[in-house]
C-alpha positions as CSV (number, residue, x, y, z in Angstrom):
1,M,266.1,195.4,87.7
2,R,268.6,197.2,89.7
3,K,269.5,196.1,93.3
4,G,268.7,199.6,94.6
5,D,265.2,199.4,93.1
6,A,264.5,196.2,95.0
7,K,265.4,197.8,98.4
8,M,263.2,200.9,98.0
9,P,259.9,199.4,99.2
10,E,261.5,198.0,102.4
11,E,263.1,201.3,103.3
12,E,259.9,203.1,102.5
13,R,258.0,200.8,104.9
14,E,260.5,201.4,107.7
15,T,260.2,205.1,107.2
16,R,256.4,204.9,107.3
17,A,256.6,202.9,110.5
18,K,258.8,205.4,112.2
19,R,256.5,208.3,111.1
20,H,253.5,206.4,112.5
21,K,255.2,205.8,115.8
22,K,256.2,209.4,116.0
23,S,252.6,210.4,115.2
24,K,251.2,208.2,117.9
25,R,253.7,209.7,120.4
26,S,252.7,213.2,119.4
27,N,249.1,212.4,119.8
28,L,249.7,210.9,123.2
29,I,251.5,214.0,124.4
30,M,248.9,216.3,123.0
31,N,246.1,214.2,124.7
32,L,247.9,214.3,128.0
33,S,248.4,218.0,127.7
34,I,244.7,218.6,127.0
35,G,243.8,216.3,129.9
36,L,245.9,218.3,132.3
37,I,244.4,221.5,131.1
38,V,240.9,220.2,131.5
39,L,241.8,218.9,134.9
40,T,243.2,222.2,135.9
41,V,240.1,224.0,134.7
42,V,237.9,221.5,136.7
43,I,239.9,222.1,139.9
44,I,239.7,225.9,139.5
45,L,235.9,225.7,138.9
46,F,235.5,223.5,141.9
47,E,237.4,225.9,144.1
48,L,235.4,228.8,142.9
49,L,232.0,227.1,143.4
50,F,232.5,225.1,146.5
51,G,235.4,226.8,148.2
52,G,233.7,230.3,148.1
53,S,230.5,228.9,149.8
54,A,232.6,227.3,152.5
55,N,234.3,230.6,153.3
56,D,231.0,232.3,153.4
57,N,229.9,229.9,156.2
58,D,233.1,230.6,158.2
59,P,232.3,233.2,160.8
60,N,236.0,234.2,160.9
61,Q,235.9,235.3,157.3
62,L,233.0,237.8,157.8
63,G,233.9,241.2,156.5
64,Q,236.8,240.0,154.3
65,N,234.6,239.3,151.2
66,S,232.6,242.6,151.5
67,G,233.9,243.7,148.1
68,S,232.1,240.9,146.3
69,D,229.2,240.3,148.7
70,N,227.6,243.3,150.5
71,S,225.6,240.9,152.7
72,S,228.7,239.9,154.5
73,F,229.3,243.5,155.9
74,V,229.0,243.4,159.7
75,I,228.2,246.5,161.8
76,P,230.4,246.5,164.9
77,P,228.4,246.5,168.2
78,K,228.3,249.7,170.2
79,D,230.8,250.1,173.0
80,E,228.7,249.6,176.1
81,S,231.6,250.8,178.4
82,S,231.6,254.2,176.7
83,E,227.8,254.4,177.1
84,D,228.1,253.5,180.7
85,G,230.8,256.1,181.3
86,S,228.8,258.8,179.6
87,A,225.7,257.8,181.7
88,E,227.8,257.9,184.9
89,S,229.2,261.3,184.0
90,E,225.7,262.6,183.4
91,E,224.5,261.2,186.7
92,E,227.5,262.8,188.5
93,S,226.8,266.2,186.9
94,E,223.2,265.9,187.9
95,E,224.1,265.0,191.5
96,S,226.6,267.9,191.6
97,S,224.0,270.3,190.4
98,S,221.4,269.0,192.9
99,E,224.0,269.3,195.7
100,E,224.6,273.1,195.0
101,P,221.3,274.2,196.7
102,E,222.3,272.2,199.8
103,E,225.5,274.1,200.1
104,S,223.7,277.3,199.8
105,E,221.3,276.2,202.5
106,D,224.3,275.6,204.8
107,E,225.3,279.3,204.4
108,A,224.2,281.7,207.2
109,E,221.1,283.8,206.5
110,I,222.2,287.4,206.5
111,N,219.8,290.4,206.7
112,E,220.5,294.1,206.4
113,V,219.0,296.1,209.3
114,P,218.6,299.8,209.9
115,S,220.9,301.8,212.2
116,D,220.5,305.1,214.0
117,D,224.3,305.7,214.0
118,P,225.1,308.3,211.2
119,N,228.6,306.7,210.9
120,V,227.1,303.4,209.8
121,I,226.7,302.9,206.1
122,R,225.1,299.4,206.3
123,A,224.5,297.0,209.2
124,Y,223.9,293.2,209.0
125,V,222.8,290.5,211.3
126,G,222.9,286.7,210.7
127,D,222.8,283.3,212.2
128,W,226.6,282.7,211.9
129,E,228.1,279.6,213.6
130,P,230.7,280.0,216.4
131,I,234.2,280.0,215.0
132,G,235.4,277.2,217.3
133,T,238.1,277.4,219.9
134,E,241.2,275.8,221.3
135,Q,240.6,277.4,224.7
136,S,239.3,275.7,227.8
137,E,236.5,276.7,230.1
138,P,236.0,278.9,232.1
139,H,236.8,281.5,229.5
140,V,238.4,284.8,230.3
141,T,238.6,287.3,227.5
142,Q,242.2,288.3,226.6
143,Y,243.0,291.5,224.7
144,D,246.7,290.8,224.2
145,E,247.7,290.8,220.5
146,T,249.6,287.6,221.0
147,S,246.7,285.8,222.7
148,V,244.6,283.0,221.3
149,D,241.5,285.1,222.0
150,W,242.8,287.9,219.7
151,A,243.6,285.4,216.9
152,E,240.1,283.8,217.1
153,M,238.3,287.1,217.2
154,K,240.1,288.2,214.0
155,E,239.4,284.9,212.3
156,A,235.6,285.2,213.1
157,S,235.6,288.7,211.8
158,S,237.4,287.8,208.6
159,E,234.9,284.9,207.9
160,V,231.7,287.1,208.1
161,T,233.1,290.1,206.3
162,G,235.1,288.3,203.7
163,V,238.2,290.4,204.4
164,S,241.4,288.3,204.5
165,L,243.5,288.3,207.7
166,A,246.4,289.7,205.8
167,N,244.4,292.8,204.7
168,M,242.9,293.5,208.3
169,I,244.3,296.5,210.0
170,I,243.0,296.3,213.6
171,T,241.9,299.7,215.0
172,W,240.2,298.6,218.2
173,I,239.2,295.5,220.1
174,G,237.2,296.4,223.2
175,N,234.8,295.1,225.8
176,N,231.1,295.3,224.9
177,G,229.7,293.5,228.0
178,E,230.2,290.2,229.7
179,Q,231.9,287.8,227.3
180,R,231.1,290.3,224.5
181,V,233.6,292.3,222.4
182,T,233.7,294.6,219.3
183,V,236.4,294.5,216.7
184,T,237.0,297.5,214.5
185,F,239.4,297.2,211.6
186,T,240.1,298.6,208.0
187,D,240.4,296.6,204.8
188,S,243.9,297.7,203.5
189,E,242.8,296.8,200.0
190,S,239.6,298.6,199.7
191,G,239.8,301.1,202.6
192,Q,236.5,300.1,203.9
193,V,236.1,300.2,207.7
194,Y,234.2,297.4,209.6
195,K,232.9,297.0,213.1
196,V,232.1,293.4,214.2
197,Y,230.1,292.4,217.3
198,L,231.0,289.0,218.9
199,S,229.7,287.0,221.8
200,W,231.4,284.0,223.5
201,V,229.6,280.7,223.2
202,T,230.7,278.1,225.9
203,E,233.1,275.5,224.5
204,K,232.4,276.7,220.9
205,G,234.3,280.0,220.7
206,W,233.4,283.5,219.4
207,Q,230.2,284.0,217.4
208,V,229.5,287.1,215.3
209,T,226.1,288.5,216.0
210,R,226.3,291.7,213.9
211,Y,228.7,293.7,211.7
212,E,228.6,297.2,210.2
213,E,230.3,299.1,207.4
214,L,231.4,302.4,208.7
215,R,232.3,305.7,207.1
216,A,235.2,306.2,209.6
217,A,236.7,304.2,212.4
218,S,234.9,304.7,215.8
């Protein structure tokens, strides 16, 4: 028998032992890998099952999962401040509309009256208020163009006829009795001639009692 032939079984045994050891190591690594994979899958499943339900109970997360769960959709509450503002604006508009008749009630009642004068187109009387005055009593009528009387007569005439002071061309201011005057003027814009009758009210100024639209100055 050759010496080489006697050594073969021993070498072969060593080789088998090495292979067995490598095989055990490979099996261990593979088992660990499978264990890690299984553990990872379990963790993911746990997060999906229990983590999702926890988020559903969190009020801060409402509305974020609306894509997967329609029941989590929250309708925002109405803006009460905007509703209050619209309600207030409606109330204000109603108040303003209700105040309009009161303003019309404050206006003087004007009535057209007949006239025997052929030069008069139309004549009007009304309960106009006195214009007010800066003058002291006892009052003495002044016919000077620079006087306070003159200015207050023009202002009273302008208010009742609606002709602006700038468009008034004074033709005549004359005595019509004790503390009474007439003012005749032309509206430079329309050409209409007016005659206004005024009376002095103590401490309240000139008050218009009548005015007429004339065909020509008189």
